[in-house]
N, C-alpha and C positions, 0 to 999 in steps of 0.2 A: 527452488529445489536441486536434489542432488541426486547423482546418477548410481543405481544401487545393480544388483541383481536379485531377483527372486524366483525362488524354489515353484514349482509348477506343481508337482504334488509335493505337498508341508510334510505327510506324512514318510517320504522316502526321501533321508538326505541325502541320498547319493543319485536323487533324480537331477535332468535336465535344465539349467540355468537361464533366465530368460532379462534381459535389460527392457530398460524403461523404452525405448525407442521400438524393440522387437513387440512387445506388449502393446504400442499402440499401435505398432503397423498391424497386429494381426488382428485386431477390433472391431466387430461385427457396430460399424456405422449405420445408424438407421436414415433416410432422408428427413431433412430439419422440419420439412411438413408435421412426418409424426410423431417428431418430437415434441411442436407446438400446440399440436392436438392433444396431447397429453393433458396438460394445463389451458384447454378449454378455448386457445385460442384458431380461429376460422382459415382455413385456405382461400382466400378470398383478396381481391384487392381492395386495397388498403390500412391490411392488419400486419403484414409482414413482407420482407420485398427480399428475395433469396439471395444470396451471395456464394454462386457455388450448391454443391450438391450438398453441401453438412452444416452449412453456418449462414443464420439469417439479421437481417435488422428488423425492428419491431418497428413499427409507424408510430409517430407522436402523436398524430390525433386520436391513433386507435390508444391506445395508452390512456390520454385524456379523456376517454370516453367509457372507460374502463367504473367502476363502482370502489370508494375505498373499504376494506373489510378490515375483521380484525383476525391482524395475522404474529405470529413470531417470530422477530428476530433475534438470533442467537449469533455472538461476534466469538470470533475464534481469535486468540491471541498467542503468544508464546511466552516462553520466559527467555532472557538473554541472549541472544544467536551468539553459538561457535561454529566452527570448523567442522564437528564432527554434527550439525545437523539437527533440525527439530520439525520442522516437518511440518509447517502452520499450511501450506496449500493442500499437500496430499490430505490428512486431518478434515481440513474444511469439506474437499469432496467425498471424501470417505464417508464422512457422519450425513452429509446429503441424501448418499446413496443409505447410508443405514435407515435413516428416515423412511426414504421410501420402504426400503425393503422390512419394516415394522408396518406398512399401511399410511401411510403420513405421506402428505402433498408437501415436495420439498423442494426448493429452487436453493443453488449454491450460486452466490454472486462473486465474481473474482477481478482483479488489476488485469489489466493487459500487460502481458511482458514488454522491459525495455531490452535495446539491442545493445545499450549498455552492459550490464551485466550479462547478456547471454554469451557476448562478445569479450567479456573479459574475465571473471575468475569464479559466475555464481553457476554460470549455463542457461537452462530453460527453467521455466518457471508454471509450467503445467498440470501439478502434480509428479508420482510414483507409482511405480509397481502397478496393483490394481486399481488403484486411487487416482487416475488420473482425467482432464477433459481433452477434449480429439474434437478435432485433425491435430496432434500435437505442434505437430511439424510448420504448421499455417499460422498456429495462436503465437508459436514463440517467433516468428520471422514475420513481418510487416502485419499479417493478421490483413482485416479490413482498410488498413491505410488508414488509421485514428490517430496515430501519432505522428503522421509525416504531415496529414491535414492540422495539427495542434501547432508543430513545428514551422509550418508555411503561415499560419497566422499571426504565430507571434513573430516570426523574422518580417510579415506586412509592415507589421507596426517598426519595426527599429528603422525599413526601409526608407518608411515614411516619415520619420523624424528628419532621416538626412537629408530626404528631397526636400523638407520643408525647409530645411536651413538653407541649400544648396540656393535653392530660390529667391532669398529675399529673409527669412527669417521673420516673418512679420508679426509671430508671435514673440519675440524677443526672446528665445529660448537661448541660454547659457551654457554653453556645446562641453564647460566646466564643468555641470549641474545635470548630465544625461545618465537615468539610472536605469535604463532599460536595455540590457544586452539583449544579445544574437543567443540562439539555441540550436545545438543538433544532438538528436540520440541517441550519442556514441561517447563513449570515455575519449579523451583527447585533451589532455594535460597543456598542452603547448596553446591551444585555445583561452585558457583562461584569462589572460592578456594578453592584446593586441594593438595595433595601433594601427585605422584605418583612415579612408580619403588621401591616402598616400598616392604621388604619380602625379603633380601638379596641378592647375588653375580647374582641369577639365573636371577631376575625380569630385571636388569638394573642398573641407575645413579638414584635415588634419586634425584628428582626436586620439584620447584610448579609447578602450572597448573591450568587451570581452565576450567570451563565453560560457555558458550554463549549462546542463544535461538537459532536456526536455520535459522531462518529468518533476526537473526542479520551476518549472515557467509557473509563473503565474497565468497563459491561458492555460494549461492544464489543471490549477485547482478549479477556475473559476470554472472551467467545461464538467469537472467534476462537483461542484458545489451550484451549482444552477437545474433551476427544475424544468424549464422549456426555450425556446429561441428568444422569446423576449427576454427573460430573465437573463439570458446568455450575453448578450447584445447589450443592456444598461448595465452590467458589471462589466463589458470590454469598458466601455466609455467610460467610466468609472477610474481605468488606471491612471496612477501617476505619473508621467514618464521622464519629467523633467524639472527645473526650476526657474524662473528667468534672472536676471542677474536681481531684482529687487525680491528674490526668496519668493514670488509667487510659484504656486504648483501649475503644472501643464497637464494635461486631463489628456488620455488615447482623442475622447470627444472630440477637444478641442483643434485636432486635426481630422475630421470628419473617419475616424478609423473603424468603430467600432459596426459599419454597416460591410463594408469588403471580407473585414476577419468575421463576423458571423455568416455570411456568407459560404467562405471558405471550410466554415463549420457545419454549416445545414447537414449533410450527410453522415459527420461524426458522430453526430449525436448523440443521433438515434440508437438506444442498447444492441447488443451485438448478443446473440444466442448462439450455442451451440451444444456438447454433449458429453458426458461422463462417459465411460468404459460400459458402464450400466446401462448407458440411454437414457438415462434421467438429463431436464434441463439446464444447463448454464449461462447464467448469462453473465459476459464478461466485457469487461469495459471501463475505459480510464484508467489512470496507472500514479498516479504521484508517488514518491518515494517518500518510506516513512521517516531515514532520516534525517531530508533535507524538506520534507513537504510535509504533507497532512497525512499522508500514503491510505486512500481509500480509494475504494472504487466510485463512481457516477453516484449521486442522490437516484437521479433518474434509472439506473438498475435497479438499484437498490426498492426504491418506491413501487419501481414496477413488478420486480420479484414478489413485494407484500399482497399485491394486486392479486397475480397470479397466482398464488399459494400459500398454504398457511404454517410455512417454516420457510424463512429466508436463513440461510446459512451464509454469513460473510466473513471475511479475512480485515485485519487491519497489520498495515506492517511492522515489521521486527517484534522487538519485545515490549511485552503491556507498557512500560513506562513511556515508549516511546508511540507505538501503535495504536492500543486501547483508550491511553490518556489524551492523544489528537483526536482517535475517533468521536470520544465523548463530548470531551472540551469544546470542538469544532463544528463536525460533521451534524451528530446528535443536535446539538444548539440549534443551528443552520435549519436544518434540515426537516424540524421539529416531529425526529423520532426518536423510539430508545431500546434497547434490547432490553429481551425477556430476561436472558441469563450469558454468562459467557462462558468459553472454552478455551483451558490454559494449557496449550499443547507442553509437553516437555517430554525428552531423554535422557536415558538414565547415564547415557555418554553424556551428550551435554554437559549433564550435572557433577558428572566426572571431572570433567573438563575445568567448571567451576569450584572443585575440590582441589585442584593443582597437578592433574595430569596430563599430560601432551595428548596429543590425538594419534602418535602413533600405539600409545600405554591402553590403549580403551580397552583390547580385545578378552582382557581376563580380569575376573571378577576381582571390585576391590572397594570394599563395603565402605571403609574408613572414607576416603578421598572423594565415595557420594554423598555420608552423612558431610564432608564437609562443605557440597556444594547445596544442601537443601535450604541454607537462608537465599540463597536468590530465586528459588519456587516461594520460599515461605513470606519475600518481601510483594510480588508480584500478585498472590494471595491476599494480602495487607491493604495492597494498594488498592483492586476491583472491588475490596468489600467500601472501600472507601466512597464509592460513587453509588453504594445501598444497593449495588448485585450481587446474587450468587451466583458461584463460579465450583465446577467442577472440573479437575486435572484430568487430562487425558495422556496415558503414556503410550507414545510411538514407539508402541516394540521394536526390539531388533534381535534378531537369532544371536547375539553377546551376550542379550540379557539374560541373567542368571535369579533363579526363584527368590535367593536372597536378596538379592538386589529389588526384585519386583513388591519382596514383601515391604522394605524398608518403607520405601516410599508410598507403598500402602498404611501401613501404620502412622506415618510421618501425615498423611491427607483427616487420618480419623481423629488423629489427635488434635489438627487445627481445625475439627468440625466440617471437614468439606469432601464431597463424592468423590471419589477417584473413579479410572475406569481403564483398561488395560487395552489398549487398542492394534487388532491386527490388519487394515482395513491395507498396509499395502501389500500385504499378502493374500489378505481374500476379499478385498473389495470392503460392498457397505457388512455383507456378512460379519466382519471385523470390528462393525462399530453398531451393532445390534445394540449392546449394554449402554454405550454411549447416548443414543437415540434414545434407550428410552430412560435414561436419567436426565435427557435434557426436556422431555415431553414433563417430566414430572415436574422439573425447575420451572420450566413454560406456564404449568396449570395454576403453579402455586407463585406467583409472579406478580408482584403488586409495584401497581406504573409511582403509587404514593412512596417508594422506596426510596427510587431513582433519583440524585441529584447529581450538579457540573460537580466537579472539583473548585471553583471559586463563581463569585459572581460577576456580572460582566459590568456593573460600578467600579471595580476595585480598579485602583491604578494601574496601570501598565507594569509599573514595577514589581509593584505585591503580585500582580499574576503571576512573574517569572517565576519570584522568591517561592509562593506557593508548591508550583510546579516542581521547583527543584528542592524545595524544604519534604515535602509528603511523599513525591513520590520519587526522586532521586537518591532522597537522605543525605541531602549536601548542607553543609553547616552556614553557609553566606552564596552573596552573591556578587561578583566585583563587576566593575564595568568601570572604560574610563569616563570622564568627565564631558566629552564631544558625543557619547553613547548616550548617557544620562539625558541630556540636555534633549539629541536627537527625542526620544522616549516623552518628557515634556512636551517638545513643539509639536508632538502628533496628538496628544491632550488634548491641546490648547489648538488644533485643528480642527478640531472634533470626531478623532481615531481612537481616543479614551477607550471607549465601549466594546473595540476588537477582541476578541479572545488571542492567543500566543502560540504561534507556533514554532517550539523550538528545535532546532539543526543543531545535533550532535549527535556524535559517532552512537553506534546502534550495540557495540560490544560490551559496553559498561552501564552501569547507571549512571557513571562519573563522567569527565568530559575523556578521560585516560584507557585509550580500549584494552590497555596491559588489568586492569583492576577488573580482575572476577568477582565471583560473589557477589556480594552484598555488601560492597564499601558504604561507609558514612564517613559522614565527619569532612568529607571532600568540599573542594570550593568550585562554584559554577562559574567560569570565566568569559565573560560576555565578547565577544569581538566584534560582530557587527552587527546594527538593525534595518530590518529591511522594511517598507512599509507597500503591503498589498491592499491599494482600496480598490481595487476592483474585486478580490476572492472576501475582502474586509477579515483581514488579519496581518499579523504582527508576526514577520516572520524574526526569530531572534537567534542567530550563527553564533556556535559558541566553539573554543576550543581549536581542532584543524580542521575539523571537517569540512569539507569543499563542495562546490554545487556544480562545479565538473570534475567530476574521478579521474583520476588516470586508471593508464592498466597497468598491473602487476607485471614480473618481472618476465615468467612464461606466463601469456593470456590464454584464454579459451583459447582464443584463435589461430594458434597456432595450430590445432589440433581438427579445425571442422574446414573438412572437404567435401566433394561429392565424389564417392566410388564409381567403379567400373560401371553399374547397372542405374547409374545417375541419381545415389540417394544419397542425406544425408548423413553424416558421419561426424562425430566430436561434440555435437551440442547439446547433447542430452547425458 
């Protein structure tokens, strides 16, 4: 989310402006039991546990008792992100409010914000303007502690590995072949590569190690792809942490780690429920990054939403080349779910940046730049259609948009035979997305399950899966990798992991691995830098270009502006 201001009275250009945080603080929140009552969750023991007055965790036993029903899953994705902002989370919240506005029972399912971007360069991730989830400050800072639990569980496994080696190493772990790194939910480039166990015999055997950010952790991926506690424990046990000198794999279950790690996640695995500014239910749970992980909220949260409502609006990280592709090929495949339609968020500002403009040049009308940026929108539309899904383009409206620019996108969408809606949810909340909501309902009605398809079959070779994504989604001409990585993929297939989907980690700012290549570049090369096996989460991570699994802070991080004011209120986070 990016921080903007909004007119209180849209018809009066001179009216007072309010910031996102001022709007959030002025919200008339209802007690969480009243929000749950809207979706027929009873206020009785065994159904939910309040986490304060406005947040609750839904009990797993209650979820398991709910009957399956025919509901519609709407995926919200976006064009390739730019510094101008696209508003995927804002649109997700606005659409769910819009659906409720037209009399439909809708829940929005979102990811939990990571502290990394919050203190780095992006800011909070709870929506914006009059399309927000609240309480905003709690959601963006620690929330219910889920990420701390995931961090602790991950690092417990790391501690158990080194402790096992210290006390004799009965499993014969090769200290040169330990692949389980540590994690922290902050951007800290100094921790990417470190040496541990220094200081003499009493501290263990020195070796190289490193940190990833928590949202890139395999525990986070497992957390978001598990159906229940038993499934979670089994997946954790199957994590490959190291190899012996004979190159025999060592799993987390060989260290008896799955039990205590699951205990640490016992409360976190229950989905969190809050509310939108319009007092509609919002489930916020899990949060893997979209550029280095699979970028979707938890499967438990999505399935809970589908049991409790008729329409579930959910998002997937960054542009459709990363978020939507992984949502479908990984989450939908593993969860045996499928979306009824896709909402593709675009802004005129962002498209003009794809057309060559800089951020400080966006305030004026520029038809030529907009037209030059449209190929980015077109490729995302065509990519979504490859999954057999209908798509509607949601233009996230800004006050600088002109009628001429809006008409260009409208004509472009008609030419490409896709629906389009000008959305003003940031200004008007659900009232500003009623047209989009009606289009979504229409698309859901005509959606045919048999049209849905994955991009690749699971029995395709790992190399062919990577190649298919690179060529079909990114527009690459070829994939290149050194002999070591090619042999590693072959070894993974020989070890029984060949039917796993692939999770490509690359820059979110381009279809290519070069963040400076805007628009819709073609003919580029996908350079594989590293291959990681996630045998617990059951996918293969393919790291490309210069993307890092531990981000660094920018020259001027958002943390520079974050503080408490004289009233004890937080400033600078939003």
